[in-house]
C-alpha positions as CSV (number, residue, x, y, z in Angstrom):
1,M,13.1,-79.9,40.4
2,Q,13.4,-76.3,39.5
3,P,11.4,-75.0,36.5
4,R,13.3,-74.3,33.3
5,F,12.8,-71.2,31.2
6,P,13.7,-70.8,27.5
7,A,17.2,-69.3,27.1
8,Q,16.8,-65.8,25.8
9,R,20.3,-64.3,26.4
10,P,21.9,-65.8,23.2
11,T,19.0,-64.5,21.1
12,R,19.3,-61.0,22.5
13,H,23.1,-61.1,22.1
14,L,22.7,-62.3,18.5
15,A,20.3,-59.5,17.7
16,C,22.7,-56.9,19.2
17,M,25.5,-58.3,17.0
18,L,23.4,-58.2,13.9
19,A,22.3,-54.6,14.6
20,M,25.9,-53.5,15.1
21,A,26.9,-55.2,11.9
22,F,24.2,-53.4,10.0
23,L,25.3,-50.0,11.4
24,L,28.9,-50.7,10.4
25,L,27.9,-51.7,6.9
26,A,25.7,-48.7,6.6
27,A,28.2,-46.2,7.8
28,P,30.3,-46.0,4.6
29,S,27.1,-45.3,2.5
30,Q,26.0,-42.6,4.9
31,A,29.3,-40.8,5.0
32,A,29.2,-39.6,1.4
33,P,25.7,-38.0,1.6
34,D,26.7,-36.3,4.8
35,A,29.9,-34.9,3.2
36,M,27.9,-33.7,0.3
37,L,25.4,-31.9,2.5
38,E,28.2,-30.3,4.6
39,S,29.9,-29.1,1.4
40,I,26.6,-27.5,0.2
41,H,26.0,-25.9,3.6
42,A,29.5,-24.4,3.7
43,F,29.2,-23.2,0.1
44,L,25.8,-21.5,0.7
45,H,27.1,-19.8,3.9
46,E,30.1,-18.5,2.0
47,Q,27.9,-17.2,-0.8
48,V,25.5,-15.4,1.6
49,M,28.3,-13.7,3.5
50,A,30.0,-12.6,0.3
51,S,26.9,-11.4,-1.4
52,G,26.8,-8.0,0.3
53,D,23.0,-8.4,0.4
54,V,20.7,-7.9,3.3
55,A,22.6,-10.7,5.1
56,A,25.3,-8.2,6.0
57,S,22.7,-6.6,8.4
58,G,21.6,-9.9,9.9
59,D,22.6,-11.3,13.3
60,E,22.4,-14.9,12.3
61,V,22.2,-17.0,9.1
62,V,20.3,-20.3,9.3
63,I,20.6,-22.7,6.4
64,E,18.4,-25.8,6.1
65,I,19.2,-28.2,3.2
66,H,16.5,-30.6,2.0
67,P,18.3,-33.9,1.0
68,P,16.9,-35.8,-2.0
69,R,14.1,-38.2,-1.2
70,A,15.5,-40.9,-3.5
71,R,18.4,-42.9,-2.3
72,L,21.3,-42.0,-4.6
73,S,24.8,-43.3,-5.0
74,S,27.6,-41.5,-3.2
75,C,28.9,-38.2,-4.5
76,E,32.6,-38.1,-4.7
77,Q,34.4,-34.7,-4.6
78,P,31.2,-32.6,-4.3
79,D,31.4,-29.2,-6.1
80,P,28.3,-27.1,-5.2
81,F,27.1,-24.3,-7.5
82,L,24.1,-22.0,-8.0
83,P,22.2,-22.8,-11.2
84,H,21.1,-19.2,-11.7
85,A,23.8,-17.3,-9.8
86,S,23.1,-13.9,-11.4
87,S,19.4,-13.9,-10.5
88,T,19.4,-15.9,-7.3
89,R,18.4,-14.0,-4.2
90,L,20.2,-15.7,-1.4
91,M,17.3,-15.7,1.0
92,G,14.3,-17.9,1.4
93,R,14.0,-21.0,-0.8
94,V,16.9,-21.5,-3.2
95,S,18.0,-24.2,-5.6
96,V,21.6,-25.4,-5.4
97,G,23.4,-27.9,-7.7
98,V,26.3,-30.1,-6.9
99,R,28.7,-31.8,-9.4
100,C,30.1,-35.2,-8.4
101,G,33.2,-37.0,-9.5
102,D,36.5,-36.0,-11.1
103,Q,34.9,-34.5,-14.2
104,G,31.7,-33.3,-12.5
105,R,29.7,-35.3,-15.0
106,Q,27.0,-36.3,-12.4
107,V,24.9,-33.3,-11.4
108,R,22.3,-33.2,-8.7
109,Y,19.9,-30.5,-7.6
110,L,18.7,-29.9,-4.1
111,Q,16.5,-27.3,-2.3
112,A,17.6,-25.2,0.6
113,D,16.0,-22.6,2.9
114,I,18.2,-19.7,3.9
115,H,16.8,-17.7,6.9
116,I,18.5,-14.5,7.9
117,M,17.7,-13.3,11.4
118,G,18.2,-9.6,12.1
119,S,16.5,-6.3,12.9
120,Y,14.3,-4.1,10.6
121,V,12.4,-0.9,11.0
122,V,8.7,-0.5,11.7
123,M,6.6,2.6,12.5
124,A,6.2,3.3,16.2
125,Q,3.7,6.1,15.6
126,D,1.2,7.1,12.9
127,V,2.7,9.6,10.4
128,D,0.9,11.7,7.8
129,V,1.9,12.0,4.1
130,G,4.6,14.6,3.7
131,Q,5.6,14.5,7.4
132,T,9.3,14.4,8.1
133,I,10.4,11.2,9.8
134,R,12.0,11.7,13.2
135,P,13.7,9.0,15.4
136,E,10.7,8.8,17.8
137,H,8.5,7.8,14.8
138,L,10.5,4.5,14.4
139,A,11.1,1.3,16.2
140,E,13.2,-1.8,15.5
141,Q,12.0,-5.4,15.5
142,Q,13.8,-8.7,15.3
143,G,12.8,-11.4,12.8
144,S,13.5,-13.4,9.7
145,L,14.6,-10.9,7.1
146,D,14.0,-13.3,4.2
147,R,10.3,-13.2,4.9
148,L,10.1,-9.4,4.5
149,P,9.6,-7.4,1.3
150,Q,12.8,-7.0,-0.7
151,H,13.1,-3.2,-0.1
152,T,12.5,-3.2,3.7
153,V,14.4,-0.5,5.6
154,L,16.9,-2.1,7.9
155,D,18.6,0.9,9.4
156,P,16.6,3.7,11.0
157,G,19.2,6.2,9.8
158,Q,18.0,5.6,6.2
159,A,14.6,7.0,7.1
160,V,15.3,9.8,9.6
161,G,15.0,13.2,7.9
162,Q,13.1,11.9,4.9
163,Q,9.4,12.5,4.3
164,A,6.6,10.0,4.2
165,S,5.3,9.5,0.7
166,R,2.0,8.1,2.0
167,P,0.2,7.9,5.4
168,L,2.0,5.3,7.6
169,A,0.2,3.6,10.5
170,A,2.0,2.4,13.6
171,G,3.3,-1.1,13.1
172,T,3.8,-0.8,9.4
173,T,7.0,-2.4,8.1
174,L,8.9,0.5,6.5
175,Q,10.0,0.1,2.9
176,D,12.0,2.3,0.6
177,H,9.0,3.5,-1.4
178,H,7.3,4.8,1.7
179,L,10.0,7.5,1.8
180,R,11.0,10.5,-0.3
181,P,13.7,13.1,0.2
182,R,12.5,16.1,2.3
183,Q,11.9,19.1,0.1
184,L,14.6,21.7,0.7
185,V,13.5,24.0,-2.1
186,K,10.0,24.8,-3.3
187,R,9.0,26.1,-6.7
188,G,9.0,29.9,-6.9
189,Q,11.3,30.2,-3.9
190,R,14.2,32.6,-3.9
191,V,17.4,30.5,-3.5
192,L,21.1,31.0,-3.3
193,I,23.2,29.5,-6.2
194,E,26.8,28.7,-5.5
195,V,28.9,28.3,-8.7
196,R,32.0,26.4,-7.9
197,G,35.0,25.8,-10.1
198,Q,38.8,25.3,-9.8
199,G,40.1,28.3,-7.8
200,F,36.8,30.3,-7.7
201,R,33.4,30.4,-6.1
202,I,30.5,32.7,-6.9
203,S,27.2,33.1,-5.2
204,R,24.0,34.5,-6.9
205,Q,20.4,34.8,-6.1
206,A,17.9,33.0,-8.3
207,E,14.4,31.7,-8.5
208,A,13.6,28.0,-8.3
209,L,11.4,26.8,-11.1
210,E,11.0,23.3,-9.5
211,S,10.8,21.8,-6.1
212,G,13.5,19.4,-5.0
213,G,15.1,17.5,-2.1
214,Q,18.7,16.7,-1.2
215,G,20.7,15.9,-4.3
216,D,18.0,16.7,-6.8
217,N,18.9,18.6,-10.0
218,I,16.3,21.4,-10.6
219,R,16.0,24.3,-13.0
220,V,16.5,27.9,-11.7
221,R,16.2,31.3,-13.3
222,L,18.9,34.0,-12.7
223,P,18.0,37.7,-12.5
224,D,19.1,38.2,-16.1
225,R,16.5,35.6,-17.1
226,R,19.1,32.9,-18.0
227,L,18.2,29.3,-17.0
228,L,20.5,27.0,-15.2
229,E,20.3,23.5,-13.8
230,A,21.6,23.3,-10.2
231,R,21.8,20.6,-7.5
232,V,20.1,21.0,-4.1
233,I,22.7,20.9,-1.3
234,D,20.7,22.4,1.6
235,E,17.6,24.3,2.5
236,G,17.4,27.2,0.0
237,R,20.9,26.5,-1.4
238,L,22.0,25.0,-4.6
239,T,25.2,24.5,-6.5
240,V,26.5,24.3,-10.0
241,D,29.6,22.3,-10.5
242,F,32.0,22.8,-13.4
């Protein structure tokens, strides 16, 4: 007589059927949260791209949405929004709301992380205060822009030709306040004033009473002792527009 073993196949078959039934029953309840998260993701991506913020200089935008821990009912017709749209910086951790239903009476709030990957400017060499920034002083690095200070310089062209407002060590992440316009006019310098108007242009010598960089308005004194305010346009040259 051959030995007999307990029949296991029906038990396994029944377990598989029960598991499939559970998944089928769970699918409708999972679809709605997924649709809500997809709607929020699409909304945030659109907002970032339309913001004209630093994201425009980024190579890639990564959005991670943190779903609510509590199990909530389905959200019909999700309508995402930013609770504080005017003050929200679309980088790093942000709060996002979503209205549910025909009238949007149900409102839920979630957290999301927005990571913007791109290039930014660092110092390749040490630079002293007052030194004019040249291309060889700078280097570009890749990283998450949302983790950088808000006024980080992203384009080397923004820095080249300006002066360092403080000593800058190699490896420093360059920021706007590290730079100042290069002085094109110094106090006491003899300068050329170009007075421009419709149909005429007059040039006169004058003395600069203040120092200034490109675009600065400074006071000058004409040979007849009259004072004018003129705008710096080049080295030793200013203009008065009428």
